[in-house]
N, C-alpha and C positions, 0 to 999 in steps of 0.2 A: 910035415907038420912040425917036426922037431925044429926045423929051421925057423919056422915062424914063432915058435914058442921061445926059441933062443933069442931071436931078434926082439921079441916083445920083452923078454926078461932083460936083455941088454938095454933096451930102451928104458925099461922101468928102473934099472940100476943107474943108468946115466941120469935119468930124471931125479932119482932119489939123491944122487951125488950132488947134482946142481941144487936140488931143493935143500939138502943138508948144508951145503956151502952158503946158500942164501940165508938159511936159518942161523948159521954160525956168524955170518957177516952182520945179520940183524942183532944177534946176541952181543957181538963185539961192539956194534954201534950203541946198543942199549946199555951195555956195561960202560962204554965210554961216556954216553950221555948221563948215565946214573952217576958216574965218577965226577963228571963236570958239574952236575947239579949238586952233588954232595960238597964239592970244593966251593961252589958258589954259595951254598947254604952256610958252610963253615965260615966263608969270608964275610957274609952278611951278618952272621952271629957275632963274629969278631968285631965288625964295624959297629953293630948295635951295642955290644958291650963297651967298646971304646967311647961311643957317644954317651952311653949311660954313665960311664965313669966321668966323662967331661961334664955332663949335666950335674952329676952329684957333686963334683968339685966346685962347679960354678954355684950350685945351690948352697953348698957349705960356705963358700966365700961370701955369697950374698947374705947368708944368715949371720956370719961373723961381722960383716960390715954393718948390717942392720943393728946388731947388738951394740956395736961400738957407737953407732949414731944415736941409739936410744940412751946409752950412758952419757954421751956428750950432751944430748938434749936435756936429760935429767940434771946434769951438772949446770948447764946454762940456765935452766929454770931456777935452780937453787941460787945461782949468782944473781939473776934478775930479781928474785924474791928478796934476797938480802939487800940489793940496791934499792928496791922499792921501799922496803922497811926503813932503810937508812934515810931515804929522801923524805918519806912521810914523817919520820922522827924530826929531821931537819926543818921541814915545813912547820910542824907543830911548835918546835922551839922558836922559829922565826916569827910565827904568829903570836906566840906568848911575848916575845921581846917587843914586837910591834905594838901589841896591846899595852905593855908596860910603858913603852916610850910615848905612845899616844896619850896615856893617862898622865904621864909626867909632863908632857907638853901642854895638855889641857890645864894642868895645875899651874904651870908657869904662866901660861897665857891668862888664866883667871887671876892669878896674883898680880900680873902686870896690869891688867885692866882695872883691877881693884885699886891698885896704887895710883893708876892714872886718874880714876874717878875721884879718889881722895885728894890727889894733887889738884885736880880741876875744881873740886869743892873749895879747897883752901884758896886757890887762885881767884875763884868767884868772890869769896868773902873778902879777900884783901885787895881786890881790883880797884876799888875807889881810892885806895891810898897809894897806888902806883902812878908813875909818871905818864904811862901810856893812856891812862883814864882821863879823858878830856872834859869831864863833867864835874860839876860841883857836887861833892858827896852829900851835902846837906839837902840837895834837891832830888836825890835818888832814893828810891824805895826798892828794897830787895824782895823779889818774888820767889826766886829759886827755880820754879818750874811753871810753865815751859820756857819762860823768858826770865833771865837773871835779874835785871833791873828795869825800872821805868824812871826816866829822868823827867821831872816836871819843871822844865826851864821856863824863862819868861817868854821866849819867842816860839818854842815848840815843845811838844811832848815826844820823847824819844824812847823807843824800845831798845834795850841793850842786852846783848848776849855775849858773855865772856867765854872765850875759847883759848886753850893752851896747846902748844905743840902743833901737831897735824890734825887735831880733832875737827870734825865736820858737824854741820848742823844736822839734827835728826829730821825725820819726815815732818813732824808736827811743827818744828821750828822753821823749816823752809816754807811751810804753808802759811804760817803767821807772817813771815818776812814778805812773801808774795802778796798777801792781802794788804799789808801796810804800804808796799810800793804801788799797788793798784788803787790806793786810797779807799779801800773798802773798810774803813774804820768808822764806827758810829758812836754816838753818845746816847746813853739811855739813863734816865733818872727814874728810880723806883721809890715810891713813897709808901711807907708802912703805917697803917693807922691802928 
């Protein structure tokens, strides 16, 4: 029986030795795996910190660029506002000058027309005494408006309108001319009792 106990004990010892070695191997593997995981975790933490630093630098760079752009935009707005104010001021000045020049031109045109009218009135009055007037002044009667003269000649009655320069007949004068040319002239005698 001793022999059996010894064999059983030896078998138990061998089993324990193998079991302990197996445990030691598992512990070494576990330590190795644990070490590997720690190294990987340390590496990932390092990578994370590096990425975080890169992101912070990028963010800082973007913030700086954004601030610079905001300042640039603010300066550009100021420049544009100044330009706009200057342009508006120039427009106002030009409008004032245009208004002044328009008034001055109206005044000159008015004076010119007035002098042309006076010259025309003088020419109408003096027309019977000029060489271009082909009618006997003693047979002419001055009307002034809308026709200047009527000549009561022996052979015909003539309506005379005196014009100077480039002046044209007005609407009423053209209408009278057209009626005379169409022989739409009549005689009417009115008796007052």
